[in-house]
Structures are given as structure tokens and as C-alpha cells.
C-alpha positions as CSV (number, residue, x, y, z in Angstrom):
1,M,109.6,63.2,29.1
2,A,108.7,66.7,31.0
3,E,111.4,69.4,31.1
4,K,112.7,70.0,34.7
5,V,112.7,73.9,34.1
6,V,111.1,76.1,31.2
7,I,112.1,79.7,31.3
8,I,110.0,82.2,29.4
9,G,111.9,85.4,28.6
10,S,115.3,86.6,27.4
11,G,116.1,89.7,29.4
12,P,118.5,89.8,32.4
13,A,116.1,88.0,34.5
14,G,115.6,84.9,32.0
15,W,119.5,84.7,31.1
16,A,120.4,84.8,34.8
17,A,117.9,82.1,35.8
18,A,119.1,80.0,32.9
19,I,122.7,80.3,34.0
20,Y,122.1,79.3,37.5
21,A,119.5,76.5,36.5
22,S,122.3,75.1,33.9
23,R,125.0,75.1,36.6
24,A,122.4,73.1,38.7
25,N,122.2,70.4,36.1
26,L,118.6,71.3,35.3
27,A,119.1,71.5,31.5
28,P,116.7,74.6,31.3
29,L,114.8,75.2,28.1
30,V,114.5,79.0,27.3
31,Y,111.8,80.4,25.0
32,E,113.5,83.8,24.1
33,G,110.4,85.0,22.1
34,A,109.6,85.1,18.4
35,I,111.0,87.7,15.9
36,T,107.7,89.1,14.5
37,E,106.4,92.5,13.5
38,E,104.0,92.4,16.4
39,N,106.9,91.9,18.9
40,R,109.0,94.5,17.0
41,V,106.2,97.2,17.3
42,N,105.5,96.2,21.0
43,G,109.1,96.3,22.0
44,T,109.0,92.6,23.0
45,L,111.6,91.1,20.5
46,P,114.1,88.6,22.0
47,L,116.8,89.8,24.4
48,G,114.3,92.2,26.3
49,Q,114.1,96.0,26.8
50,L,117.8,96.2,27.6
51,S,118.5,95.4,23.8
52,L,116.7,98.6,22.9
53,T,119.0,100.9,24.7
54,T,122.4,102.1,24.1
55,E,125.3,102.8,26.6
56,V,124.6,100.8,29.9
57,E,126.8,102.6,32.5
58,N,125.3,101.3,35.7
59,Y,125.7,97.5,35.3
60,P,128.5,96.4,37.6
61,G,131.5,94.9,36.0
62,F,131.5,96.9,32.7
63,P,133.3,100.0,33.2
64,A,133.9,102.1,30.0
65,G,136.7,100.7,27.9
66,R,137.6,98.8,24.6
67,L,135.4,96.0,24.5
68,D,135.6,95.1,20.7
69,G,138.4,92.4,21.4
70,F,136.5,90.8,24.2
71,L,133.2,90.7,22.4
72,T,134.7,89.0,19.4
73,T,136.2,86.2,21.5
74,A,133.2,85.8,23.7
75,I,130.3,85.7,21.5
76,D,129.4,83.2,18.8
77,P,130.4,84.6,15.4
78,T,127.1,84.0,13.9
79,R,125.4,86.0,16.7
80,L,128.0,88.9,16.1
81,R,127.0,89.4,12.5
82,G,123.3,90.4,13.9
83,M,124.7,93.0,16.3
84,P,125.4,96.7,15.7
85,P,128.9,97.2,14.4
86,L,131.6,97.0,17.0
87,T,133.8,100.1,17.7
88,D,137.3,100.3,18.7
89,Q,136.5,103.3,20.8
90,S,136.4,103.3,24.6
91,H,132.9,103.2,25.8
92,P,130.4,101.7,28.1
93,V,128.8,98.4,27.3
94,T,125.7,98.7,25.2
95,G,122.4,96.9,25.8
96,P,122.7,94.8,22.9
97,E,126.2,93.9,23.8
98,L,125.4,93.0,27.3
99,M,122.4,91.0,26.4
100,E,124.3,89.1,23.8
101,L,127.0,88.3,26.4
102,M,124.4,87.0,28.9
103,R,122.9,84.8,26.3
104,Q,126.1,83.5,25.2
105,Q,127.1,82.7,29.0
106,A,123.8,80.7,29.2
107,T,124.7,78.9,25.9
108,N,128.2,78.0,27.2
109,F,126.4,76.0,30.0
110,E,124.4,74.2,27.4
111,T,121.1,76.2,28.0
112,R,118.6,75.2,25.1
113,I,117.1,78.2,23.5
114,V,113.9,78.2,21.3
115,T,113.2,81.3,19.2
116,D,109.4,81.3,19.7
117,D,106.6,82.8,21.8
118,I,104.7,81.1,24.6
119,I,100.9,82.0,23.9
120,D,99.2,79.7,26.4
121,V,99.9,77.7,29.5
122,D,98.3,74.9,31.5
123,L,99.4,75.6,35.2
124,D,97.0,73.0,36.8
125,S,98.1,69.7,35.2
126,R,101.2,68.0,36.5
127,P,103.6,68.3,34.7
128,M,102.5,71.7,33.5
129,K,102.1,72.6,29.8
130,V,103.3,75.5,27.7
131,I,102.1,76.1,24.2
132,S,104.2,78.1,21.6
133,L,103.1,80.3,18.8
134,E,104.3,77.5,16.3
135,G,102.1,75.0,18.0
136,R,104.5,73.1,20.1
137,T,103.4,71.8,23.5
138,V,106.1,71.2,26.2
139,E,105.7,69.6,29.5
140,T,107.5,70.9,32.4
141,E,107.9,70.3,36.1
142,T,108.6,74.0,36.9
143,L,108.2,77.3,35.1
144,I,110.0,80.5,35.4
145,V,108.1,83.6,33.8
146,A,110.7,86.3,33.0
147,T,108.8,88.2,30.4
148,G,109.3,91.7,31.5
149,A,107.4,94.7,30.9
150,R,107.2,97.2,28.1
151,A,107.3,100.9,28.6
152,N,104.2,102.8,27.3
153,Y,104.9,105.2,24.6
154,L,102.7,107.9,23.1
155,G,102.5,106.2,19.6
156,L,103.8,109.0,17.6
157,P,105.8,108.2,14.5
158,S,108.4,110.9,15.6
159,E,108.6,109.5,19.1
160,D,109.5,106.1,17.3
161,A,112.0,107.6,15.1
162,F,114.1,109.1,17.8
163,K,114.0,106.1,20.4
164,N,117.6,105.7,21.7
165,R,118.4,109.1,20.0
166,G,117.0,111.4,22.7
167,V,113.6,109.5,23.4
168,S,113.9,107.2,26.5
169,A,111.7,105.7,29.1
170,C,114.1,105.1,31.8
171,A,115.8,108.2,33.5
172,V,117.8,106.0,36.0
173,C,119.2,104.0,32.8
174,D,119.8,107.0,30.4
175,G,119.8,110.2,32.3
176,A,123.5,110.4,33.0
177,L,124.4,110.0,29.7
178,P,126.5,113.0,28.0
179,R,124.0,113.8,25.5
180,F,121.6,115.0,28.3
181,R,124.0,116.4,30.7
182,N,123.6,120.3,31.3
183,R,120.9,120.3,28.6
184,P,117.1,121.0,28.8
185,L,115.0,117.7,28.9
186,V,111.4,117.1,28.5
187,V,109.5,114.5,30.8
188,V,106.0,113.5,29.9
189,G,103.6,112.5,32.7
190,G,101.8,113.5,35.9
191,G,102.1,110.8,38.3
192,D,104.6,109.7,41.2
193,S,106.8,108.2,38.6
194,A,107.1,111.3,36.3
195,I,108.1,113.5,39.3
196,E,110.6,110.8,40.3
197,E,112.0,110.9,36.7
198,A,112.0,114.9,36.4
199,T,113.7,115.0,39.8
200,Y,116.2,112.6,39.0
201,L,117.1,114.2,35.6
202,A,117.3,117.6,37.4
203,K,120.6,116.5,38.8
204,Y,122.1,116.4,35.3
205,A,119.9,118.6,33.2
206,S,120.0,122.4,32.7
207,A,116.3,122.3,33.0
208,V,113.4,119.9,33.1
209,Y,110.1,120.5,31.5
210,L,107.2,118.3,33.0
211,V,104.6,118.1,30.5
212,H,101.2,117.1,31.9
213,R,97.8,117.1,29.9
214,R,95.8,118.3,32.8
215,D,96.0,121.4,35.1
216,E,96.7,119.4,38.1
217,L,99.2,116.3,38.9
218,R,98.1,112.9,39.6
219,A,101.2,112.5,42.0
220,S,100.9,112.4,45.6
221,Q,101.1,115.7,47.6
222,I,104.7,115.1,48.7
223,M,105.8,114.4,45.3
224,Q,104.0,117.4,44.0
225,K,105.8,119.6,46.4
226,R,109.1,118.2,45.4
227,A,108.5,119.0,41.7
228,I,107.1,122.5,42.4
229,G,109.8,123.4,44.9
230,N,112.8,122.2,42.6
231,P,114.0,125.5,40.6
232,K,115.1,123.1,37.6
233,I,111.7,121.9,37.1
234,E,109.2,123.7,35.0
235,I,105.4,122.2,34.7
236,V,104.0,122.8,31.4
237,W,100.3,122.6,32.4
238,S,97.3,121.4,30.1
239,H,99.7,120.3,27.1
240,V,100.4,117.1,25.3
241,V,103.3,116.2,23.0
242,N,102.6,117.0,19.3
243,Q,105.6,115.9,17.9
244,V,109.4,115.1,18.6
245,L,111.7,117.4,16.7
246,G,115.3,116.5,15.7
247,D,117.7,115.4,12.8
248,E,119.7,112.3,11.8
249,Q,123.0,114.1,13.2
250,Q,122.0,115.4,16.6
251,G,119.0,113.2,17.4
252,V,116.2,115.0,19.5
253,T,116.5,118.9,19.5
254,G,113.0,119.8,20.9
255,V,109.5,118.7,21.6
256,S,106.4,120.4,20.2
257,V,103.6,120.5,22.6
258,R,99.9,121.4,21.8
259,S,97.6,123.0,24.5
260,T,94.6,120.8,25.6
261,K,92.6,124.1,26.0
262,D,93.0,126.3,22.9
263,D,95.1,124.1,20.6
264,S,98.1,126.4,20.5
265,V,101.5,125.0,19.8
266,Q,104.8,125.7,21.4
267,T,108.2,124.3,21.0
268,L,110.3,123.4,23.9
269,E,114.1,123.1,23.1
270,A,115.4,119.7,24.7
271,T,117.9,117.2,23.6
272,G,115.8,114.4,25.4
273,M,112.2,113.3,26.0
274,F,111.5,110.9,28.7
275,L,108.3,109.0,28.8
276,A,106.8,108.2,32.5
277,I,103.3,107.2,31.6
278,G,103.6,103.6,32.9
279,H,104.5,100.2,32.0
280,T,102.6,97.2,30.9
281,P,103.7,93.8,31.9
282,N,103.9,91.2,29.4
283,T,101.5,88.7,30.9
284,D,98.8,88.4,28.2
285,F,99.8,84.6,27.4
286,L,99.0,83.7,31.0
287,K,95.3,84.5,30.4
288,G,94.6,85.2,33.9
289,K,95.9,81.9,35.3
290,L,98.3,83.5,37.9
291,E,97.3,86.1,40.5
292,T,98.4,89.5,39.7
293,T,98.6,92.9,41.4
294,A,96.1,95.7,40.8
295,K,98.6,96.9,38.1
296,G,98.8,93.6,36.3
297,Y,102.2,92.4,37.6
298,I,102.6,88.9,38.7
299,Q,101.8,88.7,42.4
300,L,104.8,87.1,44.5
301,T,103.3,85.4,47.3
302,E,106.1,85.2,49.9
303,P,108.7,88.0,50.8
304,F,112.0,87.5,49.3
305,R,110.9,84.5,47.2
306,T,109.9,84.5,43.6
307,W,106.8,82.0,44.3
308,T,103.7,82.8,42.5
309,S,100.0,81.6,43.3
310,K,100.6,78.2,41.5
311,P,103.2,75.8,43.0
312,G,106.1,75.2,40.8
313,V,105.7,78.6,38.9
314,F,108.1,81.3,39.7
315,A,108.3,84.9,38.4
316,A,111.5,87.1,38.2
317,G,112.4,90.4,36.6
318,D,110.1,93.3,35.5
319,V,107.1,91.0,35.0
320,A,106.9,91.1,38.9
321,D,108.4,94.3,39.8
322,D,106.8,97.7,39.1
323,Y,109.2,99.5,41.5
324,Y,113.0,99.0,40.5
325,R,113.0,98.0,37.0
326,Q,116.6,97.8,36.6
327,A,118.8,95.2,35.0
328,I,120.7,94.4,38.0
329,T,117.7,93.8,40.1
330,S,116.1,91.8,37.2
331,A,119.2,89.5,37.0
332,G,119.2,89.1,40.9
333,S,115.6,88.0,40.8
334,G,116.6,85.5,37.9
335,C,119.1,84.0,40.1
336,R,116.5,83.6,43.1
337,A,114.0,82.1,40.6
338,A,116.2,79.3,39.5
339,L,117.4,78.7,43.3
340,D,113.7,78.4,44.1
341,A,112.9,76.1,41.3
342,E,115.9,73.9,42.4
343,R,114.5,73.7,45.9
344,Y,111.1,72.9,44.8
345,L,112.1,70.1,42.5
346,A,114.5,68.8,45.3
347,S,111.5,68.9,47.9
348,S,109.2,67.2,45.1
349,E,111.5,64.2,44.8
350,A,112.1,63.8,48.5
């Protein structure tokens, strides 16, 4: 018998969709992703990108406080054992804690969860089919794709070593953290996103070094003027990151950059490095079976809906959003996708 709803993905969009679908008695089945070395390297392990962050200060309903007692009573003990150690100090909710709470909330409503990847889909048959890495084929009447998008990194070993200890790909998520306030920071990139990140960080940092490999920016003219006119932003032209510097105690302490013109090297003192070189939506498993935008994100076909180019297939979160990319917007779109799926099923039965 076919499932009513299959959800692929386990970030805020996936869990919000599962919560709403469960409460609508649709008995959703969630594929949260596989625990593999490939997924670890790509940053696509279960629980999504948010599980790779530290403090989450901007998710409503979680002001800083002592969460240890709440977490130990809310989350299944078997899941707690795999989480970072809980602290009895007041602090904002962390990414792993927030994602485990979302997963638990979905589980409380009897969402079924499979720890496996979907590697192929058949969206033309009715019911549709999804095929997992372990070789299981499941039929479903509706499908919610919430697989997110992974930030692009430079691929340096030193960069990987300091992720979440000064290296970030989201200024809005992390820029206001204490370690970055009134300290010099580095932003890598030359497009509109890089200018936006640098401008945002300039509100908090003492100085922002914008490192770009060319001698002119790719950003729009209005964005370029914004960066050049900001007294806190210094553009480091024609340079690439050579190495992220730091230690175990302090995290990032500087960034070594190399000239693309003469190979000379200089060190920029900084407590953080923010990557703004794009994101890659996690859509490989779709194999071109859904329409996508020029940037590869799933194309939504109606304003204010999560409909895609295939009837019964809905997209939520960063896999269909290259603009906001926030936990709260992802969760909101997951809610919308579940409601869209519910209404699709109701209209199909009418």
C-alpha cells in the first residue's frame, strides 16, 4: 500500500512538514539521510545544516537560558547520548539541540523515520516511487522534498578544522555571536552575497576584510558602492585564502592570503572567516526530473505555494530558496508543504 506522504530531508523544513502532516493524520514517512563518510564530507548528514552550527540566537521561542533540564526531559535518552554534552550554564539553544527537539516533536506525533538516503525517484508513475541507498523502493501519493542546500567551501584542511570555531558560511546566523563582536573578520567572495555578508558583519565587527581573487567585484554596481563606501570594509583585491590560522583554545586568530599576481603572502588578523561563494542545492538524486532555476534550486510554480513542476511533489526549505536561507523561513515552508500535500490528497479523493 502506498504511503500518503514521504518527506525527504531532516532540517527545519523536513521536521516542520512531518509535524504538520502527522497532526493531519497522514502518517508521514521521513527519510532523514544516511550516516556515511560522503555525507559527512559534503555536510549532508541527518539533521541538516543547522546541526553543524553552534548557538542559534534568532530562532523565536528560545531565548538564552538553562536548557539542560528541559532537554533531558524532552529528548529520548538514546538520542541524548549522541549529542554534544549538555551544559548547566545559560546559553542560546545550539543547532544540534534545536534539531533534536524538532525531530523529537515529529516523533511524538508518530512520524516514522528511516536513516537512509533517497538516490532515485520516479515522479511520473502513480503512485510515485522513491528508491533508497539500501535498495528499498517505497510508493507514495505525495512527496515533499526538503533536502536543503550545502554551503560551498574552499576545501582547505585548515578551513575544515575551524568550522564552528570561527569559520562560518552564514553571517546572519553567526555574525552577532560574542566571538565576532568588535573584532576584525574576513569575508571571502566577490558577488552580491559577499557584499551583503560583509555589510551585515560591519555592524558588529571592528573591521571586515573582503578577500576577492580578482581586481574587480562581480557584484552589482549598487552593491559595490555600498562596500567601497563603508569605512569598516577593506577590500583585499587579487588574493585567495592560503590557510586559516588559529589554535584549539581561541579558534580562528587570522587568515593567511596569497596574491594571485605575485604569490606574496600576508596574514589578516581576524577571529572569523565567512564564506560567501555560493550554495549547492541537494538535488542530485532527482536527476533532472523536476524543473529547477538557473542556479539549480527547485522551481516553485505558483506564488505562495510549494508546488513544483510535478503534481503531488512539493518543495520546502533551502532546496527551493536561494534568498532567505534561514531556519525559520525553512520551517515555515515545511508547514506550507504539508498543508499543500494535505489539500492535494483531499482534492484527489473528491
